[in-house]
C-alpha positions in Angstrom: 0.0 0.0 0.0 1.6 3.3 -1.1 0.2 6.1 1.1 1.2 9.7 0.3 3.8 11.1 2.7 3.1 14.5 4.1 5.7 17.2 3.7 6.4 17.5 7.4 6.9 13.7 7.5 9.3 13.6 4.6 13.0 13.1 4.9 13.4 16.3 2.7 11.9 18.3 5.5 13.6 16.4 8.3 17.1 17.0 6.8 16.5 20.7 6.3 15.0 21.0 9.8 17.9 19.2 11.5 20.4 21.3 9.5 18.6 24.5 10.4 18.3 23.6 14.1 22.0 22.7 14.3 22.9 26.0 12.6 20.6 27.9 14.9 21.9 26.3 18.1 25.5 26.8 16.9 25.0 30.5 16.1 23.1 31.1 19.3 25.8 29.5 21.4 28.5 31.5 19.6 26.5 34.7 19.8 25.8 34.2 23.5 29.5 33.6 24.2 30.5 36.6 22.0 28.0 39.0 23.6 29.0 37.8 27.1 32.6 38.3 26.3 31.9 41.7 24.7 29.9 42.7 27.7 32.7 41.8 30.0 35.3 43.6 27.9 33.2 46.8 27.6 32.6 46.8 31.4 36.3 46.5 32.1 37.0 49.3 29.7 34.3 51.4 31.3 35.7 50.7 34.8 39.1 51.8 33.5 37.6 55.0 32.1 36.0 56.0 35.4 39.0 55.3 37.6 40.1 58.4 39.5 43.7 59.5 39.3 45.8 58.5 42.3 46.5 62.1 43.3 42.8 62.8 43.7 42.5 59.8 46.1 45.6 61.0 48.0 44.2 64.5 48.2 40.9 63.3 49.6 42.8 61.0 52.1 44.7 64.1 53.3 41.6 66.1 53.8 40.0 63.3 55.8 43.0 63.4 58.1 42.5 67.1 58.6 41.0 68.0 62.0 39.3 71.1 60.6 36.2 69.4 59.3 34.7 72.4 57.8 37.7 73.4 55.9 38.3 69.8 54.9 34.8 69.4 53.6 35.1 72.6 51.6 38.4 71.3 50.1 36.8 67.9 49.3 34.0 69.6 47.5 36.5 71.5 45.4 38.4 68.4 44.6 35.2 66.6 43.5 34.1 69.5 41.4 37.4 69.4 39.5 36.7 65.7 38.4 35.7 66.0 34.8 34.4 62.5 33.7 31.0 62.4 31.9 30.6 58.7 32.7 30.6 59.3 36.5 27.2 60.2 37.9 28.1 60.8 41.5 31.1 60.6 43.8 30.8 60.5 47.6 33.4 60.7 50.2 32.8 59.1 53.6 35.1 59.2 56.6 36.0 56.3 58.8 33.0 57.0 61.1 30.6 56.6 58.2 29.8 60.4 57.9 29.4 61.6 54.3 32.0 64.4 53.9 31.2 65.3 50.3 29.3 64.6 47.1 29.8 65.6 43.4 26.1 65.8 42.9 25.0 69.4 43.0 21.4 68.5 43.7 22.2 66.2 46.5 24.4 68.4 48.8 22.0 67.9 51.7 23.4 64.5 52.5 26.8 66.0 53.5 27.2 65.5 57.2 24.7 62.6 57.4 25.7 59.1 58.3 25.7 56.7 55.4 23.3 53.8 55.2 25.0 51.9 52.4 26.1 48.5 53.5 28.9 48.2 51.0 30.5 51.4 52.3 30.3 50.2 55.8 32.0 46.9 54.8 34.6 48.8 52.9 35.5 50.9 56.0 35.4 48.0 58.4 37.1 45.4 56.1 39.5 47.7 54.2 38.2 46.1 50.9 36.7 47.5 47.8 33.2 46.4 46.6 31.6 47.0 43.2 28.4 45.8 41.5 25.9 46.6 38.8 22.6 47.8 40.1 19.3 48.6 38.4 17.2 51.6 39.4 13.5 50.7 39.1 12.5 54.3 39.3 14.5 55.6 36.4 14.9 52.2 34.6 18.6 52.8 34.5 21.6 50.5 35.1 24.5 51.7 37.2 28.0 50.6 38.1 28.6 51.2 41.9 32.1 51.0 43.4 33.2 51.5 47.0 37.0 51.9 47.6 38.8 52.3 50.9 40.9 55.4 51.5 44.0 54.9 53.5 45.5 57.3 56.1 48.1 59.4 54.2 50.5 59.4 57.1 50.5 55.7 57.9 49.0 54.0 54.8 47.7 51.3 57.0 44.6 52.5 58.7 41.4 53.3 56.8 40.7 57.0 56.7 37.4 56.5 54.9 35.8 55.4 51.7 35.2 56.7 48.2 31.8 55.8 46.8 31.3 56.2 43.1 28.3 55.5 40.8 28.4 55.5 37.0 25.7 55.2 34.4 26.0 52.0 32.3 23.4 52.8 29.7 25.9 53.9 27.2 27.8 50.6 27.6 24.7 48.5 27.3 23.4 50.6 24.4 26.6 49.7 22.5 26.2 46.0 23.5 22.6 46.0 22.4 23.5 47.4 19.0 26.2 44.7 18.6 23.7 42.0 19.8 21.1 43.2 17.4 23.6 43.1 14.6 24.7 39.7 15.7 21.1 38.5 15.8 20.4 39.9 12.3 23.5 38.2 11.0 22.4 35.0 12.7 19.0 35.2 11.0 20.6 35.9 7.7 22.9 33.0 8.2 20.0 30.7 9.3 18.1 31.7 6.2 21.1 31.0 3.9 21.8 27.8 5.9 18.2 26.7 5.5 18.3 27.3 1.8 21.6 25.4 1.6 20.0 22.6 3.7 17.0 22.4 1.4 19.3 22.1 -1.6 21.4 19.5 0.1 18.4 17.6 1.4 16.9 17.7 -2.0 20.1 16.3 -3.5 19.8 13.5 -1.0 16.1 12.9 -1.0 15.5 13.0 -4.7 17.6 9.9 -5.4 16.0 8.2 -2.3 12.5 9.1 -3.6 13.3 7.7 -7.0 14.7 4.5 -5.4 11.5 4.3 -3.3 9.3 4.6 -6.4 11.4 2.0 -8.2 11.0 -0.4 -5.2 7.3 0.1 -5.3 7.2 -0.7 -9.0 9.3 -3.8 -8.4 6.9 -4.8 -5.7 4.0 -4.4 -8.1 5.9 -6.5 -10.8 6.9 -3.6 -13.0 10.6 -3.8 -13.8 10.6 -1.4 -16.7 11.9 1.7 -14.8 15.4 2.5 -13.7 16.8 4.8 -11.1 19.0 7.7 -12.4 22.5 7.6 -11.0 23.6 11.2 -10.0 27.1 10.4 -8.9 29.6 7.9 -7.7 28.9 8.4 -4.0 27.1 6.1 -1.6 23.7 7.1 -3.0 24.9 6.6 -6.6 26.1 3.1 -5.7 22.8 2.4 -3.9 20.9 3.5 -7.0 23.1 1.2 -9.2 22.4 -1.6 -6.7 18.6 -1.0 -7.0 18.9 -1.1 -10.8 20.8 -4.4 -10.6 18.3 -5.7 -8.1 15.5 -4.8 -10.5 17.1 -6.7 -13.3 17.9 -9.7 -11.1 14.3 -9.7 -9.6 12.9 -9.5 -13.1 15.0 -12.5 -14.3 14.1 -14.4 -11.1 10.4 -13.5 -11.6 10.5 -14.7 -15.2 12.3 -17.9 -14.2 9.8 -18.5 -11.4 6.8 -17.7 -13.6 8.1 -20.1 -16.3 8.7 -22.8 -13.7 5.2 -22.1 -12.3 3.6 -22.4 -15.7 5.5 -25.6 -16.4 4.4 -27.0 -13.0 0.8 -25.9 -13.6 1.0 -27.5 -17.1 2.4 -30.7 -15.6 -0.1 -30.8 -12.8 -3.0 -30.0 -15.2 -2.2 -32.8 -17.6 -1.3 -35.4 -15.0 -3.6 -38.4 -14.9 -3.0 -38.6 -11.2 -4.3 -36.2 -8.6 -1.7 -34.1 -6.7 -2.1 -32.2 -3.4 0.6 -30.2 -1.6 0.3 -29.0 2.0 2.1 -26.8 4.5 3.7 -28.1 7.7 0.3 -28.0 9.4 -1.2 -30.2 6.8 -3.4 -27.6 5.2 -3.7 -27.9 1.4 -1.9 -25.2 -0.6 -1.9 -26.7 -4.1 -4.4 -29.1 -5.8 -4.6 -30.0 -9.5 -7.8 -30.5 -11.5 -7.5 -34.3 -11.5 -7.5 -34.3 -7.7 -10.6 -32.0 -7.6 -12.4 -34.3 -10.0 -11.5 -37.4 -8.1 -12.6 -35.8 -4.8 -15.6 -34.1 -6.3 -14.5 -30.7 -4.9 -13.1 -27.4 -6.0 -9.8 -25.7 -5.4 -11.5 -22.8 -3.7 -13.1 -25.0 -1.0 -10.1 -27.4 -0.7 -7.2 -24.9 -0.4 -6.7 -24.1 3.3 -8.5 -27.2 4.5 -6.6 -30.0 6.3 -5.7 -32.9 4.0 -7.1 -35.3 6.6 -10.6 -33.8 6.0 -10.1 -33.6 2.2 -9.2 -37.3 2.0 -11.7 -38.3 4.8 -8.9 -40.1 6.8 -9.0 -38.1 10.0 -10.3 -41.0 12.0 -7.5 -43.3 10.9 -4.4 -41.0 10.6 -2.9 -37.8 12.0 -0.6 -35.3 10.3 2.3 -36.5 12.4 1.8 -40.1 11.3 1.7 -39.1 7.7 4.9 -37.0 8.1 6.8 -39.7 10.0 5.7 -42.8 8.1 5.2 -41.6 4.5 2.8 -44.5 4.1 1.0 -45.6 0.9 -2.6 -46.1 1.8 -5.8 -47.2 0.1 -8.7 -44.8 0.4 -12.2 -46.1 -0.3 -14.5 -43.2 -1.2 -17.2 -45.4 -2.8 -20.8 -44.4 -2.5 -24.0 -46.2 -3.5 -24.1 -44.3 -6.8 -20.3 -44.3 -7.6 -17.5 -46.6 -6.8 -14.1 -44.9 -6.2 -10.9 -46.4 -4.7 -7.8 -44.3 -4.5 -4.2 -45.2 -3.9 -2.5 -42.3 -2.0 1.3 -41.9 -2.0 2.8 -39.5 0.5 6.2 -37.7 0.3 7.8 -35.0 2.4 8.7 -31.5 1.2 12.1 -31.1 2.9 14.6 -28.3 2.8 18.4 -28.8 2.6 18.6 -28.1 6.3 16.3 -31.0 7.0 13.3 -28.8 8.0 10.1 -30.4 6.8 7.9 -27.7 5.3 5.0 -29.7 4.0 3.7 -32.9 2.4 2.9 -34.0 -1.2 0.2 -36.5 -1.8 -0.3 -38.3 -5.2 -3.7 -39.9 -5.7 -4.0 -42.7 -8.2 -7.4 -44.0 -9.2 -7.2 -47.8 -8.8 -11.0 -48.4 -9.0 -10.8 -50.2 -12.3 -7.7 -52.1 -11.2 -9.5 -53.2 -8.0 -12.6 -54.1 -10.0 -10.5 -56.1 -12.5 -8.6 -57.8 -9.7 -11.9 -58.8 -8.1 -13.2 -59.9 -11.5 -10.0 -61.9 -12.1 -10.3 -63.6 -8.7 -13.9 -64.3 -9.4 -13.1 -65.5 -12.9 -10.5 -67.9 -11.6 -12.8 -69.1 -9.0 -15.6 -69.6 -11.5 -13.4 -71.4 -14.0 -12.1 -73.6 -11.3 -15.6 -74.4 -10.2 -16.9 -74.9 -13.7 -14.1 -77.3 -14.7 -14.1 -79.1 -11.4 -17.7 -80.2 -11.7 -17.4 -82.0 -15.1 -14.0 -83.4 -14.2 -15.4 -84.8 -10.9 -18.2 -86.4 -12.9 -15.9 -87.8 -15.5 -13.5 -89.2 -12.8 -16.4 -90.8 -11.0 -17.7 -92.6 -14.1 -14.2 -93.5 -15.2 -13.5 -95.0 -11.8 -16.8 -96.9 -12.0 -15.8 -98.3 -15.4 -12.4 -99.2 -14.1 -14.0 -101.1 -11.2 -15.8 -103.3 -13.7 -18.8 -101.4 -14.9 -17.4 -101.6 -18.5 -18.4 -105.3 -18.4 -22.0 -104.4 -17.8 -23.7 -104.1 -21.3 -26.3 -101.8 -19.9 -24.3 -99.4 -17.7 -21.2 -99.1 -19.8 -22.8 -97.3 -22.7 -24.6 -94.8 -20.4 -21.4 -94.1 -18.4 -19.4 -93.5 -21.6 -22.1 -91.2 -22.9 -22.0 -89.1 -19.7 -18.2 -89.0 -20.0 -18.4 -87.9 -23.6 -21.0 -85.2 -22.8 -19.0 -83.7 -19.9 -15.9 -83.8 -22.1 -17.6 -81.9 -24.9 -18.9 -79.5 -22.3 -15.4 -78.7 -21.1 -14.2 -78.4 -24.7 -17.0 -75.9 -25.4 -16.1 -74.0 -22.2 -12.4 -73.8 -23.1 -13.2 -72.7 -26.6 -15.4 -69.9 -25.2 -12.7 -68.9 -22.8 -10.2 -68.8 -25.6 -12.6 -66.6 -27.7 -13.0 -64.2 -24.7 -9.3 -64.1 -24.2 -8.6 -63.2 -27.8 -11.3 -60.5 -27.7 -9.9 -59.1 -24.4 -6.4 -59.1 -25.9 -7.7 -57.4 -29.1 -6.3 -60.2 -31.3 -9.7 -61.5 -32.4 -10.0 -60.9 -36.2 -13.3 -59.6 -37.7 -14.3 -60.3 -41.3 -16.6 -57.5 -42.2 -18.9 -57.8 -45.1 -21.9 -55.8 -46.3 -24.9 -58.1 -46.0 -28.7 -58.0 -46.1 -29.6 -58.4 -42.4 -33.2 -59.4 -43.2 -32.0 -62.4 -45.1 -29.4 -63.4 -42.5 -32.0 -63.3 -39.7 -34.4 -65.4 -41.7 -31.7 -67.8 -42.5 -30.8 -68.3 -38.8 -34.4 -68.7 -37.8 -35.0 -71.2 -40.6 -32.4 -73.4 -39.0 -34.2 -73.3 -35.7 -37.4 -74.2 -37.4 -35.7 -77.1 -39.0 -34.4 -78.3 -35.6 -37.9 -78.1 -34.3 -39.2 -80.2 -37.2 -36.3 -82.7 -36.9 -35.5 -83.1 -33.2 -32.4 -85.0 -32.1 -33.5 -88.4 -30.7 -30.8 -88.1 -28.0 -32.3 -84.9 -26.6 -35.8 -84.5 -25.0 -38.0 -82.6 -27.4 -39.5 -79.3 -26.6 -42.1 -77.6 -28.8 -42.0 -73.9 -29.4 -43.1 -71.4 -32.0 -41.0 -68.7 -33.6 -42.9 -65.5 -34.5 -41.1 -63.2 -37.0 -41.8 -59.5 -37.1 -39.3 -58.3 -39.7 -39.4 -55.1 -41.6 -40.0 -55.3 -45.4 -37.3 -52.8 -46.0 -33.9 -54.3 -46.9 -31.4 -53.4 -44.1 -27.8 -53.6 -45.3 -25.2 -53.5 -42.5 -21.4 -54.1 -42.3 -20.8 -56.9 -39.9 -18.9 -60.1 -39.3 -21.5 -62.7 -40.4 -20.1 -65.7 -38.4 -19.7 -63.9 -35.1 -23.1 -62.2 -35.4 -24.7 -65.5 -36.2 -23.0 -66.9 -33.0 -24.7 -64.1 -31.0 -28.1 -64.7 -32.5 -27.7 -68.5 -31.9 -26.8 -67.8 -28.2 -29.9 -65.6 -27.7 -32.2 -68.1 -29.5 -30.7 -71.1 -27.5 -31.3 -69.3 -24.3 -34.8 -68.4 -25.3 -35.6 -72.0 -26.2 -34.0 -73.3 -22.9 -35.9 -71.0 -20.6 -39.2 -70.9 -22.5 -42.0 -73.3 -21.4 -43.0 -76.2 -23.6 -45.2 -74.8 -26.3 -44.1 -71.2 -25.8 -43.6 -68.5 -28.4 -40.3 -66.9 -29.2 -40.8 -63.5 -30.9 -38.0 -62.1 -33.2 -38.3 -58.4 -34.3 -36.1 -56.5 -36.7 -36.7 -52.9 -37.4 -35.0 -49.6 -38.3 -34.9 -46.5 -36.0 -32.6 -43.5 -35.8 -29.8 -44.8 -38.0 -29.8 -48.0 -36.1 -31.2 -51.5 -36.7 -32.8 -53.1 -33.6 -33.0 -56.9 -33.3 -35.2 -58.1 -30.4 -35.5 -61.7 -29.2 -38.4 -62.2 -26.7 -39.4 -65.3 -24.8 -42.1 -66.3 -22.4 -39.8 -67.9 -19.8 -39.4 -67.3 -16.0 -37.8 -63.9 -16.6 -34.8 -62.4 -14.7 -35.1 -60.9 -11.2 -34.4 -57.2 -11.1 -31.3 -57.6 -8.9 -29.7 -59.9 -11.5 -30.4 -57.9 -14.7 -27.2 -55.8 -14.3 -25.1 -59.1 -14.1 -26.7 -61.1 -16.9 -23.7 -60.3 -19.3 -21.1 -61.1 -16.6 -18.9 -64.2 -17.2 -20.1 -67.4 -15.6 -23.2 -65.6 -14.2 -26.4 -67.7 -14.1 -29.8 -66.7 -12.8 -30.7 -70.4 -12.0 -27.3 -72.0 -11.6 -28.6 -75.6 -11.0 -30.9 -75.5 -14.0 -28.3 -73.9 -16.3 -25.6 -76.4 -15.4 -28.1 -79.2 -15.9 -28.8 -78.0 -19.4 -25.1 -77.9 -20.3 -24.6 -74.1 -20.3 -21.1 -72.7 -19.7 -22.2 -69.3 -18.4 -20.2 -67.6 -21.1 -22.6 -67.2 -24.0 -24.0 -63.8 -23.1 -20.6 -62.5 -22.1 -19.3 -63.5 -25.6 -22.3 -62.0 -27.2 -21.7 -58.7 -25.5 -18.0 -58.6 -26.5 -18.9 -59.4 -30.1 -21.6 -56.7 -30.4 -19.2 -54.2 -28.9 -16.6 -55.1 -31.5 -19.2 -54.6 -34.2 -19.8 -51.1 -32.8 -23.3 -51.9 -31.4 -25.0 -52.4 -28.1 -26.8 -55.3 -26.4 -29.1 -55.1 -23.4 -32.0 -56.9 -21.7 -35.4 -56.0 -20.3 -37.1 -58.5 -18.2 -39.9 -58.9 -15.7 -39.7 -61.9 -13.4 -42.4 -64.5 -14.3 -43.2 -62.8 -17.6 -40.2 -63.5 -19.9 -37.2 -61.6 -21.1 -36.5 -59.3 -24.1 -32.9 -59.1 -25.4 -32.1 -56.2 -27.7 -29.2 -55.7 -30.2 -28.6 -52.3 -31.7 -26.3 -52.0 -34.7 -25.3 -48.8 -36.6 -27.1 -48.5 -39.9 -26.5 -46.1 -42.9 -29.3 -46.4 -45.5 -28.3 -46.2 -49.1 -30.2 -45.6 -52.4 -30.6 -48.7 -54.5 -30.4 -46.6 -57.7 -26.8 -45.8 -57.0 -26.0 -49.5 -56.8 -27.9 -50.0 -60.0 -26.0 -47.2 -61.7 -22.7 -48.6 -60.6 -23.6 -52.1 -61.9 -24.7 -50.6 -65.3 -21.5 -48.6 -65.6 -19.5 -51.6 -64.8 
């Protein structure tokens, strides 16, 4: 998210502000030191200017030693009046007793003869020390320099004869200092303004490359690698700008490589026949391909982020830790009443070079058909074993009986040999049927297609069954039946293998005869509909229970096992019929109601043709 930075939050402003503050503080410190030093120097100069000559102090000391007070005071007044210093406001002379003996102020002569109240003067007289200070007069708003000096006795130079009090106006000194301070402040403001301008220029020189690098970084984050940062110099910022440009190129190359790898991975996952799921360390799905969503009847939106235990419905049997540690191959049965689905799940770890496990990959392989074929194979072996064991057992029993002497019995021997022959022929028929199915399963069964008139072929087959009815085999019990033909008058020409199709019709007719009651009617219909020809064989037998209809065309399946085996069936006739019809490009199915007979249907593709075209071809030839 790229939010606009306010000016006061920008590095441009911060650099200028910091530079200006540093300059301001520096100038203020220098100015303060300079003004303070100037003030001290000017005050020292001022003090030197207002110092009284030594002879004046000596003269005053002599007068304070004079016993004639009146004459001395008069002389002190004269001495003070001779002092010509415009900086001095007032000079007072005080004797050792604290009595004011004279003042230079014309308007303040009344204090002469009074005792001083000034504490500094008292300290000067008592301590023989000078005191000075700057004072501020609130009444006149004027600053003064006040000094109190001890005056020594002129004869001894050891005892204090009095004190000299002097007050001078400092306004001229501070006026000069204020002018210099104002000038210094003006110069500081000008320097700050110039420094701020320089700081802005410098900060801009720094912030502009940084801002360009920021914009380029934002473009890189958005996936736009077209821009480049301008390199303004060979300093650190210039090197950083070059590094950002190199980074942009490297990231673009890495992005292109990653995108190409991702597209290849997506293409591989999309076209894989197996389902693939990838998870994070917690077992939540992060990647799933279309095959996996189809197998699991889900979508990537609902699956991503969900635990793989819930996606595969194995939470009750496994934990994520068990899948990570064992990497087992498991069988997952997701079959429902409407759909059978068995998956083989292979698990593999997503592991870094450091050994850290960051996830899990699961490959789902649909083994439903394999499981079904394996079950059918086991069932087929079981059925073949059972079907062959029964006649072999019967043959062995009769052979043993003959070996035990039954061959000498003129009545039993022929019957036993006849049974052995029948069971042997039954096994031969079964083996031939199995070989036919094996060739069709392997795709090695050859078909000899020819264009024939289906009406004539059906009539030919039915005529054979009528002939069998009229000339029954003496060795088989006779059963009477009637064949009703409902065949369209239109000639139906189809491209089929005549021998194999005849075998299918024979199977359907034999079954109809076997399971029809004595004297029943078998109806055969042949008609054309929707570019197909439909052949129907209907009987009036016991019918097929609803639960068995779906298995009628399974190998070795019998609705009435005892009766079928008694009548010599192998249980492979309808299975062979279905395989043949499928090879011919057609379909076969059954419709039956238990107790009311069965209807077997065969549908073959049919393309009608105009007879005139054949006539024209024959004439041209």
